[in-house]
C-alpha angles and dihedrals in degrees: 000000000000090000089056093046094052098041091105090053091051090052092049092051090052089053092051089091086075092059118148115270111230112247115231123206119237118274118271115267117267109244121224120257093252143355119269092236099036094096089060094059118048113145100147136016115294093241094058110121127226113224120237087244089057094166089071087075087076087064095220116140093198091056090048090054093049091052090054090051090049094060091051103039109029108113096202088060090048091054092048090050089055089051089054090053090050092051090049090054091050090051092051091049091050091052092049091057090069093063129075120264120233128196138175124207141174135183147164129216129190116194138174133205135176126213129169090353092306120119117212124194120193138178127215121191126181140185115185141167120210133196131187131180133179108211110224096220096148099040097247094132096040091049089049088055089052090052092050092045093051091047090050091052089047091053090050090050090046089055091049091047092048091048090049092049092048091049091051092046091050091049091047092048092047092050090048090051092051089048089050089052090052090050089047090053089049091052091047089055089046092051091050091049092046089050091055091048090050091052090048091049092049090052092050090047091051088052091051094244097119136027125254089253089071090057091049092049091049091050090049090051091050095047091048091053091047091052091051089049091053091050092049091051089053091050092050091051092050091051090051089051090051090053090051091054092048092055092044100253134124112254090235090058096047129077136163121196111244118253128178089205113110114200117254123251109269123221112268115204125220112277124237112204094215089055089053092054093046099053110027105108094205089060090046090053092050091048092049091052089051090053090048092051092053092047088052088062088063091051091051095046093049089063088074091067130072121271112237118206130181123198136183136175136178139171146103133297124185147131098264135039091216093066099024099112100065136111097257090057095050115123130175142165139191125195146170128196134187119198113193123188114236108170132000104155093261096301095133092049091049091048090052092049090048091051091052092048090050089052090053089050092050091049092051091046091052093049090047090050090053092049091048092048092054091045091053092052094045090049092051093045090055093044092048093049095045094043090064091059091041091052092052091051092047091050091051091048091050093050091049092048091050092051091047092051092051091051094047093048090051090049091048092053088050090051096239097118135036127245090258088073091050092049093050092047092049092050092049093049093049092047093048095051092043089051090050091055092045092051091050091050091051090051091051090047092053091048090049092054092046092051089048090056091051099036099057118111130198117237114263 
């Protein structure tokens, strides 16, 4: 009898030699030995490590405090953390599907029947335990666990990448705000200087030394500087509001004291491409999704093979609970079933084709993510290298413009030049110092993005 009952199982075991072969994703790309622009930027030894909290290299306590608030209050990070918890639950559920299911049940039934005018009432009580198990001969369940595991790792890497991006955005916004404050201080000094020049011009006009056009030009210069100052104050406020949103606070409940101090450029170590591939969480997420896509091929291909299920039950069934657990009332059953697909209109073939196409998409996405990562680093290496030369030129231009303005103002007081010369010199000086601050901000921004690329860490 047992041989007959387990004949389907025997057939399934014989077919196990046709089990699905697990599909493996292509090997990771081999990184080059060095970056194209790395030789142009060597500030510290190549083996110097970047801390995970890479923003601390800017040595700004206010920035450090904002980064701590970001991890706690940013709502995008909170949503991503919930997605990680969801992926973990899916992984746990997938792993549980490999194991047998057990259940325990009990019941009582009272029935009545009538035959030949005689009414019969009977009771039936039962207490049974049941077990069921799908044997994973073709790897469908194990491949599903691989899919869930890879998706879980991808969600963890997504969280790390989102945190890294938010930290870089906060740092960039903070540096831009401090630069805006320095530009605001510059414009405040410019407004004060233009006010003094206007008063001087009005005095000279009252004395008949200059024409009224000089007064009008001086007033125009002053009003233009005041308008720029108003615009810069607006920009600074908007950057502060952006910081408030990043740390999860309402703009009205968030305030940073102004400071004209812009953080210094931190040392940026030489970059090793293999290190970049190993620790960037966005690349890890793309790679995990590639692994999940290839495991999904195994799940789809396993659908072509029969499903093998084992079942067993045992317990007691009798007319009275008081004598239920006894040998005469013992009942049991064992069973095996094989369910083989015959016709489904091509659905399984289409599912397999779709899984392979999705794997190709995931592979292309991963390779594109690698290319984009290297492009970002190369771009910032070039910008960082060129910004040093640009900063030196801007500083020289600013110093020359300042000296020229001092000379022109002295000549104007002596009456040897017109106000047009003063206006041109003031405009040149303001533009040169503003350009100096802008160049410095670009240099800090490039350093920030490079440190972000090196400072990321994969979830443990």
